[in-house]
N, C-alpha and C positions, 0 to 999 in steps of 0.2 A: 504493499500499500503506499502511496506517496505520502510524505512528511505534510505535504501542503493540503491536505484533504481530511475532512471530518467522517467520523463514523456515520451510519445513518441514524443512529441515535442521537448524536451531538448535533447532527444538521437538524433534525425534528426539534430537538431543544430549543436551538439557537432561532430556528423560524418561529417559535412561540413565543420567545422572549422579543424579537422584533416587531412582531404582529401587534403584541400586547402594546409594546412602546409607540408602534405607529397610530394605534386606536387612542390611546391616551393623550397623544399630543398631536391632534388633527389641525391645529393652528399652523402647524410648520409644513403641511402639505394638504391645502384644502382641495385641490382638484385630482389628486391622485387616488389611483385604486389600488388596494393592497393585493388582489388576486393576481394582478399584472405583473407586480412587483414580485411576488412570490415565485411565479412562473419563471421570470429572468435569474432568480437566485438559484432555484432548484437546476436550472439548466448550467450553471456556473459554478462548480464546486469550490474552485480555487478561489472565487470571490466570497463564497460562504466562508471560506477558512480565514480570508482576511478580515471579514466582519466580526468572527469569532477571535482573532488577535486583538482586534478593537475594543472587544466586548471584555474580554480577559483582564486588561489593562485599564477597565472602568471608564472607558471612553464614551460609552451608553450611544453607539452608532444609530442614526435615526436618518429616514430619508427627508432630503430638504428642497430637492427640485427636480425636474426631470429636463433633460435637454433633449429636443425636438430634432435638432439637426444630426445627433449621433444616436439617437434613440436609446439614450442612457440614463439611469435614475443616479442621483447624487447622494451619497450618505455621507454626514459629517459627524464627527464626533460632537455629542450634545450634552456631556456631561455638565453639570453646574460649575464644576472647577476643572483645571486641565487634568487630563486624564494621569493615571499612576505610571507614567513614563518620563520622569523628571530627573533632575541632577545631570543632565546630557549637554555637553557643548554643541555646536552647531553643526559640524561637519566633521570628517576625517582629517583634513588639513589642521582644522582647529585643535582637534584632540591630540594628533601627532606633534603639534607644537609645542604643548603642553610638557614641561620639564619635570614638573612635580604635580603630584594630587590628581592625576587624570581621571577623569570621570569612567565609568563603565562603559560608555559607548557615546555615540552623537546621534542627533535626530535623523539626520538624512539617511545613514546607514540602517538605523532601526526602523524608519519608516519603510525603506527598501525591502527589509527582512520581512515585514509584515504584510507588503504588498500593497502599500498605501502611498499617497501623496500629501505632503504638507498644506496645510491651507494657504492660501495667498493671503496679502492683506485685504483685498477686494472680498474674497471668501470669508474671511474672518469678519468684516464689517457686514457683511450679509447675515452670517450667522447671528450676530448681536441683534439684527432686526427680529429675529425670531424669539428672543427673551434675553435674561441678563445672565450672562456667564463671565467666568475670570473675574469675581467679586474680589477673591483673597488671593488668587494665583495669577499667572501670566503663561503665555504660550508663544513659543518660537513660531514664526510664519517663514513661508519662502521668502529669501532674501534675494534682491535684484543682483546680477552679477557685479554692476560697478559699485556696490557697497560691499561686496563680499571681497572683491578684488583689493579693496583698501583695508581688509581686516575686520569688518564689521559684519554684523547680522541683525536683524531686526525682531523685535516680538512684541506683542499686544496684549492688553488687558482692558477692564472696564472700571473706571473709579468715577466718583463724583458723577455717576450717571452719564458718563461719556465713555466713549471707546478712543483708547490712546495707542499709538505706535511708538515704540523707542528704539534705540539702539544700543548695544553693548558689543565687546570684543567678541568674536565667535567662538574664542575659547572659554567664555566665562560659562558658569552653570550655577544653578541655585536649586534647592531644593523644592520650592515654589514655583519653578518654572519648567514646564513640560512642552508638549507639541500636541497639536489638533490635526488630525488627518481627515483625507478625503478619499472615497472611492467611488469610483464608476463602475454601475452594472447594467 
């Protein structure tokens, strides 16, 4: 059996969790139909595996949009605070540059291992239109190349009822900073 495939029981359990979350949070996806989403999920075992990875790290993935051009549903981490994949610097280059106190991993490699993408700043702001997220934590977001080339990386959070985007050295890491992912199905 492929490492990136769930058992039938795991798949059924995950689909139940996702359906319950979908029904509980209808305001995130008012015009979407669960049966269509479930059909796409059942046809994509590797995507189910990635959603399970998001769930295992307490990301609480949920459908937030449908891309008509690509015929794909977009799942974002919708946990109230940044998922339990924290204390990670931005990318391998930043991780490698640390001489001491290296974190366990970096967000770019961790996201790739999970089969997901980091949210962009635009996607993060879209998520914040659906609720109030990261009131106590912050989340790395996909950093534009020109910022990364200068050694920086960006992250976002919500404070004072506003969404903020900040910068930090890409090699920094904090217990309260994780990353939010996105998966296309």
